[in-house]
C-alpha positions in Angstrom: 0.0 0.0 0.0 1.4 3.4 -0.9 2.1 5.9 1.8 -0.6 8.3 0.5 -3.2 5.6 1.1 -1.8 5.0 4.6 -2.0 8.8 5.2 -5.7 8.9 4.2 -6.5 6.0 6.5 -4.6 7.4 9.4 -6.3 9.1 12.3 -5.0 12.6 11.9 -4.5 15.4 14.3 -6.0 18.6 13.1 -4.2 21.5 14.7 -5.0 25.2 14.6 -1.6 26.8 14.7 -2.1 30.5 14.3 -2.0 32.2 17.7 -4.1 35.0 19.0 -1.7 35.9 21.8 2.0 35.6 22.3 2.3 36.7 25.9 3.7 33.4 27.3 7.4 32.8 27.0 9.3 30.5 24.7 10.5 27.2 26.0 14.3 26.5 25.9 15.1 22.9 25.4 18.7 23.5 26.7 21.5 21.1 25.7 21.1 17.7 24.1 21.5 15.9 20.8 18.1 15.9 19.0 15.4 18.6 19.3 12.2 18.0 17.2 9.2 20.3 17.0 6.4 21.0 14.6 6.8 23.8 12.1 3.3 23.7 10.6 0.4 21.6 11.7 -3.0 22.8 10.4 -4.4 21.0 7.3 -2.0 18.9 5.3 1.4 20.6 5.6 5.0 19.4 4.7 5.0 17.4 1.5 8.0 18.2 -0.7 9.8 20.0 2.1 13.2 21.6 2.0 15.2 23.3 4.8 17.9 26.0 4.8 19.7 27.8 7.7 21.1 31.3 7.7 24.7 31.7 8.8 23.6 32.3 12.3 21.4 29.2 12.4 17.8 30.5 11.8 15.7 28.0 9.8 13.7 28.6 6.6 11.4 25.8 5.5 9.6 25.5 2.1 6.8 22.9 1.6 3.5 22.3 -0.1 0.3 23.0 1.8 -3.0 21.3 1.0 -6.4 21.0 2.7 -6.4 18.3 5.4 -7.3 14.7 4.5 -10.1 13.8 7.0 -11.0 10.5 8.5 -14.7 9.6 8.2 -16.8 11.8 10.4 -14.2 14.4 11.0 -14.9 18.1 10.4 -12.2 20.4 9.1 -11.0 23.2 11.3 -11.2 26.5 9.5 -7.9 28.1 8.6 -7.1 31.0 10.9 -8.2 34.4 9.6 -5.2 35.8 7.6 -3.3 32.5 7.4 -2.0 31.5 4.0 -4.6 30.0 1.8 -4.4 26.4 0.5 -3.3 25.0 -1.8 0.0 26.8 -1.7 3.8 26.8 -1.7 4.4 27.5 2.0 7.4 29.2 3.5 8.1 29.4 7.2 10.9 30.8 9.3 11.8 31.3 13.0 13.1 34.4 14.6 15.9 34.5 17.1 13.4 34.4 19.9 11.8 31.2 18.6 8.6 32.6 17.2 7.6 31.1 13.9 6.2 33.1 11.0 4.2 30.9 8.7 3.6 32.3 5.3 3.8 31.4 1.6 5.5 32.2 -1.7 2.4 31.4 -3.8 -1.1 30.4 -2.8 -4.5 30.0 -4.4 -6.5 33.2 -4.4 -9.5 33.4 -2.0 -12.8 32.5 -3.7 -14.1 36.1 -3.7 -13.2 39.5 -2.5 -15.8 39.1 0.3 -13.7 36.2 1.7 -10.3 38.0 1.3 -9.0 39.1 4.7 -8.5 42.8 5.1 -6.1 44.6 7.4 -3.8 41.6 7.9 -0.6 40.5 6.3 0.4 37.0 5.4 4.2 36.5 6.0 6.3 36.8 2.8 3.5 38.5 0.9 2.6 35.5 -1.3 1.6 35.9 -4.9 -2.0 34.7 -5.5 -3.2 32.6 -8.4 -6.7 31.7 -9.3 -7.2 28.0 -9.3 -3.6 27.2 -8.5 -2.6 23.9 -10.1 -1.2 22.2 -7.0 -2.4 18.8 -5.8 -0.7 16.1 -3.6 -0.5 14.0 -6.7 1.0 16.4 -9.2 3.7 18.0 -7.1 7.3 16.8 -7.0 9.2 18.7 -4.3 10.6 22.1 -3.4 14.2 23.4 -3.0 15.3 26.4 -1.0 18.3 28.7 -0.6 18.7 31.8 1.6 20.9 34.7 0.8 22.9 37.0 3.1 20.1 39.5 3.2 17.6 37.0 4.5 15.7 36.6 1.3 14.4 33.1 0.5 14.7 31.7 -3.0 12.4 28.7 -3.6 12.1 26.4 -6.6 9.4 23.8 -7.0 8.0 21.3 -9.5 4.2 21.0 -10.0 2.1 19.6 -12.9 4.0 20.6 -16.1 6.0 23.5 -14.6 9.2 24.4 -12.8 8.6 27.6 -10.8 10.7 30.0 -8.8 9.7 32.5 -6.1 11.5 34.8 -3.8 10.6 37.0 -0.8 11.7 38.3 2.5 9.7 38.8 5.7 7.9 42.1 5.4 8.2 41.9 1.6 6.0 40.8 -1.3 6.8 37.6 -3.3 7.6 37.4 -7.0 7.0 34.2 -8.8 8.2 33.1 -12.3 7.5 30.1 -14.4 11.0 28.9 -15.3 10.1 26.0 -17.5 6.8 24.4 -18.8 6.0 21.3 -20.8 3.2 21.5 -23.3 -0.1 20.0 -22.2 -1.5 19.4 -18.8 0.1 16.9 -16.3 -2.1 15.4 -13.7 0.6 13.3 -11.9 4.1 14.0 -10.8 6.7 12.3 -13.0 7.8 14.0 -16.2 9.8 16.7 -14.4 12.0 15.7 -11.5 12.4 17.5 -8.2 14.6 20.6 -8.7 17.7 21.8 -7.0 18.6 25.4 -6.4 21.8 27.3 -5.5 23.0 30.9 -5.4 26.3 32.0 -7.0 28.7 34.5 -5.5 26.6 37.4 -6.8 23.5 36.0 -5.3 22.0 34.9 -8.6 19.7 31.8 -8.4 20.5 28.8 -10.5 18.0 25.9 -10.8 18.7 22.4 -12.1 16.1 19.8 -13.0 15.6 16.7 -15.2 12.8 16.4 -17.8 11.5 13.2 -19.5 11.2 13.9 -23.3 11.0 12.1 -26.6 14.8 12.5 -26.8 15.5 10.8 -23.5 16.1 12.4 -20.1 17.2 16.0 -20.5 19.1 17.8 -17.7 18.4 21.5 -17.6 20.1 24.4 -15.9 18.3 27.7 -15.7 19.8 30.9 -14.3 18.2 34.3 -13.7 19.7 36.8 -16.1 18.3 40.2 -15.2 14.6 39.7 -15.0 14.5 36.7 -17.4 15.4 33.1 -17.0 18.0 31.5 -19.3 17.3 27.8 -19.6 19.6 25.3 -21.4 19.9 21.5 -21.7 23.3 20.5 -20.4 23.0 16.8 -20.8 20.8 14.2 -22.5 20.8 10.5 -21.5 18.8 7.6 -22.9 15.5 6.7 -21.4 14.3 3.1 -21.2 11.2 1.0 -20.8 10.7 0.4 -17.1 13.0 3.3 -16.1 11.8 5.4 -13.2 10.6 9.0 -13.6 13.3 11.6 -13.5 15.1 11.6 -10.2 15.9 14.8 -8.2 18.7 16.9 -9.7 21.2 18.7 -7.4 23.1 21.9 -8.1 25.8 23.8 -6.1 29.0 25.8 -6.4 32.2 24.0 -5.6 35.1 26.4 -5.4 33.0 28.9 -7.2 32.3 26.6 -10.1 28.7 25.4 -10.9 28.3 21.7 -10.4 25.2 19.7 -11.3 24.6 16.1 -10.2 22.0 13.8 -11.7 21.0 10.2 -11.9 21.2 8.1 -15.1 19.1 5.0 -14.2 19.4 3.4 -17.6 23.2 3.4 -17.4 23.1 2.7 -13.6 25.3 5.6 -12.6 25.3 9.0 -10.9 27.0 11.8 -12.9 28.4 15.2 -12.0 28.6 18.0 -14.6 31.1 20.8 -14.0 30.7 24.1 -15.9 33.8 25.2 -17.9 32.9 28.3 -19.9 29.9 27.4 -22.1 30.6 23.6 -21.8 29.6 21.2 -19.1 32.2 18.4 -18.4 30.8 15.1 -17.1 32.4 12.9 -14.4 31.1 9.6 -13.1 30.3 9.9 -9.4 29.2 6.3 -8.9 28.6 3.3 -11.1 26.4 0.3 -10.7 23.7 2.2 -8.8 20.2 3.4 -9.7 20.6 6.8 -8.1 17.1 6.8 -6.7 16.2 9.6 -4.4 19.4 11.6 -5.2 20.4 14.5 -3.0 23.4 16.9 -3.3 25.1 19.5 -1.1 28.1 21.7 -1.8 30.2 23.4 0.8 33.2 25.5 -0.1 35.6 23.3 -2.0 33.8 20.0 -1.2 30.6 18.4 -2.1 28.6 15.3 -1.2 25.8 13.3 -2.9 23.6 10.6 -1.4 21.4 8.0 -3.2 19.9 4.6 -3.0 22.0 2.0 -4.8 19.1 -0.2 -5.9 20.6 -3.3 -4.2 19.6 -2.7 -0.6 21.8 0.2 0.5 22.2 3.9 0.7 25.6 5.3 -0.4 27.2 8.7 -0.1 29.8 10.1 -2.5 32.2 12.9 -1.5 34.2 15.2 -3.8 37.6 16.2 -2.6 40.4 17.6 -4.7 38.6 16.9 -8.0 37.8 13.2 -7.4 34.8 11.3 -6.0 34.9 8.7 -3.3 31.9 6.5 -2.5 31.1 5.2 1.0 28.3 3.0 2.2 25.9 4.8 4.6 23.6 1.9 5.7 21.5 -1.0 4.5 17.8 -0.5 3.8 14.9 -2.8 4.6 13.2 -2.1 1.2 14.6 -0.7 -2.0 12.6 2.2 -3.5 9.8 1.2 -5.9 10.7 2.5 -9.4 7.0 3.0 -10.2 6.3 5.5 -7.4 7.0 9.2 -7.9 6.2 12.6 -6.5 5.6 12.9 -2.8 5.3 9.1 -2.4 8.8 8.4 -3.8 11.6 7.4 -1.4 14.2 10.1 -1.0 17.5 10.9 0.7 19.0 14.1 2.0 22.7 15.1 2.6 24.5 18.0 4.3 28.1 18.8 5.1 28.9 20.6 8.4 31.7 23.1 8.8 34.0 20.5 10.4 33.6 18.2 7.4 31.1 15.8 9.0 28.6 14.5 6.5 25.0 13.9 7.5 22.8 11.6 5.4 19.1 11.1 6.0 16.9 8.6 4.1 13.4 7.2 4.0 13.0 3.5 4.9 9.8 2.8 6.9 10.4 6.1 8.7 13.3 8.6 8.6 16.8 7.4 9.5 19.9 9.6 10.0 23.6 8.7 9.9 26.7 10.9 10.1 30.5 10.5 9.6 33.5 11.6 7.6 35.0 8.5 6.0 32.6 6.0 7.6 29.0 6.5 8.8 27.3 5.7 12.1 23.6 5.9 12.9 22.4 8.9 14.8 19.9 8.0 17.5 16.7 9.9 16.8 14.5 7.4 18.6 11.0 6.9 17.2 10.5 10.6 16.6 10.4 10.3 12.8 8.9 6.7 12.6 5.9 8.0 10.6 8.0 10.5 8.5 9.0 10.5 4.9 10.8 12.9 2.5 13.8 14.0 4.7 15.6 17.3 4.1 18.9 18.4 5.6 21.1 21.5 5.9 24.1 22.5 7.9 26.1 25.7 8.6 29.9 26.3 8.8 29.3 26.8 12.6 28.1 23.2 12.9 24.3 23.8 13.2 22.4 20.9 11.5 18.7 20.8 10.8 16.6 17.8 9.6 13.1 18.3 8.2 10.5 15.8 7.2 6.8 15.3 6.5 4.9 13.4 9.2 2.3 11.2 7.3 0.3 10.4 10.5 -0.4 14.0 11.6 0.1 15.6 8.2 2.6 18.0 9.8 5.8 19.6 8.7 8.5 18.8 11.3 12.0 20.0 11.9 14.7 18.9 14.3 18.1 20.4 15.3 20.8 17.8 15.4 24.0 17.9 17.5 25.4 19.0 20.8 24.0 22.5 20.6 22.7 25.0 23.2 20.2 27.8 23.1 17.7 26.2 20.8 14.4 27.9 21.5 11.1 26.3 20.7 8.2 28.7 21.1 4.4 28.6 20.9 3.3 29.1 17.3 3.6 32.6 16.0 0.6 34.6 14.7 0.1 34.9 10.9 -2.0 37.9 11.7 -0.7 41.5 12.3 -3.5 42.0 14.9 -3.8 40.2 18.2 -6.5 39.5 20.8 -6.7 37.5 23.9 -7.6 33.8 23.9 -11.2 32.8 24.3 -12.4 31.6 27.7 -12.8 27.9 27.9 -16.3 26.6 27.2 -18.1 25.9 30.4 -15.4 27.5 32.6 -18.0 29.1 34.9 -19.2 25.6 35.9 -15.8 24.1 36.5 -15.4 22.9 40.0 -19.0 23.3 41.1 -19.3 19.6 42.0 -16.2 19.8 44.3 -14.9 16.6 42.7 -11.1 16.5 42.4 -9.8 15.9 38.9 -6.0 16.2 38.3 -5.3 13.7 35.5 -4.8 15.4 32.1 -4.3 13.7 28.8 -3.1 15.2 25.4 -4.5 13.1 22.6 -5.4 14.1 19.0 -3.8 17.6 19.8 -6.6 18.2 22.3 -6.8 18.0 26.1 -9.3 15.4 27.2 -10.2 17.4 30.3 -11.3 21.0 29.8 -11.8 21.3 33.6 -9.4 20.3 36.3 -10.3 20.6 40.0 -8.1 20.7 43.1 -8.3 21.7 46.8 -6.2 24.7 47.9 -2.6 24.1 48.9 -0.2 21.6 47.5 -1.4 19.2 44.8 0.0 17.5 41.6 -1.3 17.4 38.1 -0.5 14.2 36.2 0.1 14.9 32.5 0.1 12.2 29.9 1.0 13.1 26.3 -0.3 10.3 24.1 0.4 12.1 20.7 3.3 10.2 19.2 6.0 12.6 17.9 3.9 15.7 18.6 5.3 18.0 21.3 3.0 19.2 24.1 3.3 20.6 27.6 0.9 21.6 30.4 1.2 25.2 31.7 -0.8 26.9 34.4 -1.4 30.6 34.1 -2.9 33.2 36.4 -5.5 33.9 33.7 -6.0 33.6 30.0 -3.0 35.4 28.4 -1.6 36.1 31.9 1.5 35.2 33.9 2.7 31.6 33.6 2.8 30.2 37.2 4.4 26.9 36.3 4.7 24.4 33.4 6.1 21.0 32.4 8.8 20.8 29.7 7.8 20.6 26.1 8.3 17.0 24.9 7.1 14.9 22.1 4.8 12.0 23.0 4.4 9.5 24.2 5.6 11.0 27.5 4.3 11.3 31.1 5.0 14.3 33.4 3.9 15.6 36.8 3.5 19.2 37.8 3.5 19.9 41.5 1.6 23.1 42.4 0.8 25.1 45.5 -2.2 27.4 44.8 -4.8 29.4 46.7 -8.5 29.0 46.1 -9.5 30.6 42.8 -9.9 30.1 39.0 -6.8 29.5 36.9 -6.1 28.9 33.2 -4.2 26.1 31.7 -2.9 25.5 28.1 -0.4 23.7 26.0 2.2 26.4 25.1 2.8 24.8 21.7 -0.9 24.6 20.7 -2.6 27.3 22.9 -5.5 27.9 20.6 -6.9 24.4 20.7 -5.5 23.0 24.0 -6.6 25.0 27.0 -9.0 24.9 29.9 -9.8 25.9 33.5 -8.1 24.8 36.7 -10.6 25.4 39.6 -9.0 25.4 43.1 -12.0 25.3 45.4 -12.5 24.9 49.1 -14.1 21.6 50.0 -12.9 19.8 46.9 -12.3 16.1 47.5 
């Protein structure tokens, strides 16, 4: 059964992520080795994701956003007023204080002017298109690069088109169609997932592979002024039974443009190096299918990762003009050559400033390995056991970020990897430019009237099972059980809605159990999950005579 089918059948968590208040503080995870949290969680967010870090470690994530796939009997949660519309090419970033801004590069226009939000700004000022041709079946991935001025450059493949968009926070996005096939395309496949890189002048270059009647054509497009210059730099033979075009990587090694692509017919991975107007090919690896190819360039070095087709994932490194191939790990199941788009198995690769290579791959969940000459698994527990489509990036300072799409919750997730400090995970940031206090919990005025103590709280389906907790004055303990696998929650008690935080448990992904000792006078208090405060909140009634 394909993963999309599993996704449809899964019981999904529908999470409203735009906040109406940001008065509670961020949560600092401190020091450790793996820090996962949800980037975007309302509707179906995260397919085709790509991640980039600025030089000081701030993340930018591009991904596709679609309406949520609902289990039978579920009702969709309306998107927050002023949030990006779906479908769209989403773009999110986090500020240095940990607040996420969730916006878009391009999104479908609202159905009418009457439904278009007024007086609010969607982050990144997305371009709007009537009846945007984006579906989970016809999209084939995004790629992202961020320049020194904080502008994001995003490329993506959808239907019969390769597109490019750019924007900064506070700005308005511009979107270009870089390449189009003739005719409509209803499924991902004829155009492979693109790669994007910026040259020393900050000019974006995009590489992609197209299936044509001449074979597989490798394209490189560069922005020349306000127009795109697109040329075919290699053509390889197609074959009956060959897979759809694989992802194509591009980067600058020692200032020279380098393109890496898979040639499944010849069972090899090839690198093209620009020399004037010519592109010189070099074989990276032979006897491999090159499924799920990924590529990363860093200064004078580069690395590519791919499935071999015979039960393994390999990584090739470029040093002093020659390629060396190392085995990363065995896989349980080789990729299916007939599956493409968001369902296709994929790898991700990044090179940190100290030369350490990181390789992530999809094999019944996300796996991660690292090393220089040899690779060792990185323990990420079961956090990404329901994940597919990994993305990786690293900085010269050693920050490493891993992104993926969680098929169970339909969420975009990111994790920082390594022995790092000061990682801040905050409650979701508002998409709106206006703010108001959170609503009072339903039935809060009746909470505690029966004087029956209730101090057991469960987080499940991104909701609290108990909207009302009751305690007697003095010392007592709340028992908090997070049953949401891989979704981070906590339990925080506030003096009032939007008021001072009195105490809180740590933010941790489930499954996890915590206790929160409290010492409170009689009165009505407010509680919430600081990660999902708009859908997870309630009343804590401390009443005399409770028992």
